[in-house]
C-alpha angles and dihedrals in degrees: 000000000000119000118232119211122208123223092262090051092055090052092053091048091052092050092052091050091050092052091051092051092050091051092051092049091050091059097041102074097054091049091049092047092048090052090054094053118096123240105242136169099213111187100165134029115163140159124206141158128221091226131043096195125032137171124245109281093013116136121228139161131255116192128200112202122196127178120193127179092224123090101242134164095205139020104202091157091075112110112205122225123266116244129229121189090000138089124225109232096179143302138233127203122210128189121203120183115225133191090246099041135299134316120212123194121192108190116195120198107210137171121221120242127208128338110293128056131333105210132192126198118228119281112232146184126207109215143142115270106234091211096057103018090230130121117255141163120249111202136184124221119274118256133218127187122191116237110203138164131210130027102265123131090255090059096046127089105264092210093051091045093052091048090050093050092046091051092048093051093048091048092052092048092048092050091049092050092048093048092048092049091047094051092048092049092047093052092049093049091048093053091047093049091055094052101037124073115255112255123223113268115268122230114262115270118245114262113264119236114246113255115242113255115264126244108266091208092055092047094048090046091053091052093047092047090052098043106023094194133130094258094056090044091052090050090051091049091051090052090051091048090051090050087053090055099254123143125245114289093023123152127230090263091051091051093050091049092050092047096049112170097325098104118016090175091060090047091056092048091050091050091053090048090053091052091048091052105036107016123109113299094247091053100047097083094052090044090051090054090048089050093055091050092047093048092049089055093044097052090048091051093245125138114276112231 
């Protein structure tokens, strides 16, 4: 027996089919987007500037650092931050292989705008989380750089000003102590010379051979090992950049470009130092320990892991 549908029945059947099609189309785009996302183990995504206070029109560098556990040649999925009160003058991307994956550094050269704040939105990557298999967005922290004019105390970096004043006071105290000790010693020697008989002159001592200059990397490493603070780490990074052939005030990208392929061991040590200085807070202590091990091997001429 063949069923016969009335006109109202055909209308209801068509409405049901339309609702099913709309539901299928609603689920199709997320699935398609998730299939297009890469599967990445992202363990670090940070944003930092090489200056905290700049003047209007002054150029400075903002670096985006990403560490993935995969061995990759490119990271085109990285979305750079948007700029406010700053002008993008160019960017440079650097890839550094690591024993636990790959480090990528995107260095932006920007110029500050008017007095106020130059702000940068978070950099981010859309990828599939290996733990859940779902797409998610990995983001860095936002960044703000003060743009000031003049040389008043209000425009200066309060931390740098306090360090400068503390250094000046300590220097004055040290000079006063040395002068006082010198005057007391001079007066004692003068009184002794008046009362004691004058000895016969001694023959001149042979000239001492000049000591060979020390290794700046060893010396900076010893200071960093003893102090373990950001200032000693910055001094160590500058010594490594100089060893790479970079000029004063160079960034990590500048040092890698100056080094080229001459010393891969030094490039690995500089990459570990960058992670110890500018990586996520919870990863800086392990990176600092890795840096000490890598530098010990480097100064001894052994392979750097």
